[in-house]
C-alpha positions as CSV (number, residue, x, y, z in Angstrom):
1,M,-13.9,-15.1,38.1
2,K,-10.2,-14.9,38.0
3,T,-9.9,-15.6,34.4
4,F,-12.5,-12.8,33.5
5,A,-10.5,-10.3,35.8
6,A,-7.3,-10.9,33.8
7,L,-9.1,-10.9,30.4
8,T,-10.6,-7.5,31.4
9,V,-7.2,-6.1,32.5
10,A,-5.7,-7.3,29.4
11,G,-8.4,-5.7,27.4
12,V,-8.1,-2.5,29.2
13,A,-4.4,-2.4,28.9
14,A,-4.7,-3.0,25.2
15,F,-7.2,-0.3,24.7
16,A,-5.0,2.2,26.7
17,L,-1.7,1.2,24.6
18,L,-3.9,1.5,21.3
19,K,-5.1,5.1,22.2
20,M,-1.4,6.2,22.8
21,L,0.0,4.5,19.9
22,I,-2.7,5.7,17.4
23,P,-0.7,9.2,16.8
24,L,2.2,7.2,15.5
25,I,0.3,4.3,13.8
26,L,-1.7,6.8,11.3
27,P,1.0,8.6,9.9
28,L,3.0,5.5,9.4
29,F,-0.1,3.8,7.7
30,G,-0.4,6.9,5.5
31,L,3.3,6.8,4.6
32,V,3.2,3.2,3.4
33,L,-0.2,3.8,1.5
34,G,1.4,6.6,-0.3
35,M,4.4,4.5,-1.2
36,V,2.2,1.8,-2.5
37,L,0.3,4.0,-4.7
38,L,3.4,5.7,-5.9
39,V,4.8,2.5,-6.8
40,A,1.5,1.5,-8.6
41,K,1.3,4.9,-10.5
42,I,5.1,4.3,-11.8
43,T,4.2,0.7,-12.7
44,L,1.1,2.0,-14.7
45,L,3.2,4.6,-16.5
46,V,5.7,1.8,-17.5
47,A,3.2,-0.5,-18.8
48,V,1.5,2.3,-21.0
49,G,4.9,3.3,-22.1
50,F,5.7,-0.3,-23.0
51,F,2.4,-0.8,-24.8
52,V,2.8,2.3,-26.9
53,Y,6.5,1.2,-27.9
54,S,5.5,-2.2,-28.8
55,M,2.5,-0.8,-31.0
56,I,4.9,1.8,-32.7
57,R,7.4,-1.1,-33.3
58,K,4.9,-3.1,-34.9
59,R,4.0,-0.3,-37.5
60,C,7.5,0.2,-38.3
61,G,8.0,-3.2,-38.9
62,R,5.0,-3.7,-41.2
63,A,6.0,-0.4,-43.2
64,A,9.8,-1.9,-43.8
65,A,8.3,-4.9,-45.0
């Protein structure tokens, strides 16, 4: 019975702490997600730019030959 009481107290304390920290955690999660998506967008733009550059370079190489 002592073990269940300790687990119950720990669970209630963790739930209360979570309820207090949610206003801090959600904006941080949004900030991290926004940064990850910004990096993904920049990476995609660089990849498309490299693809276009490599296609143009191939065409110019064939025309010179």
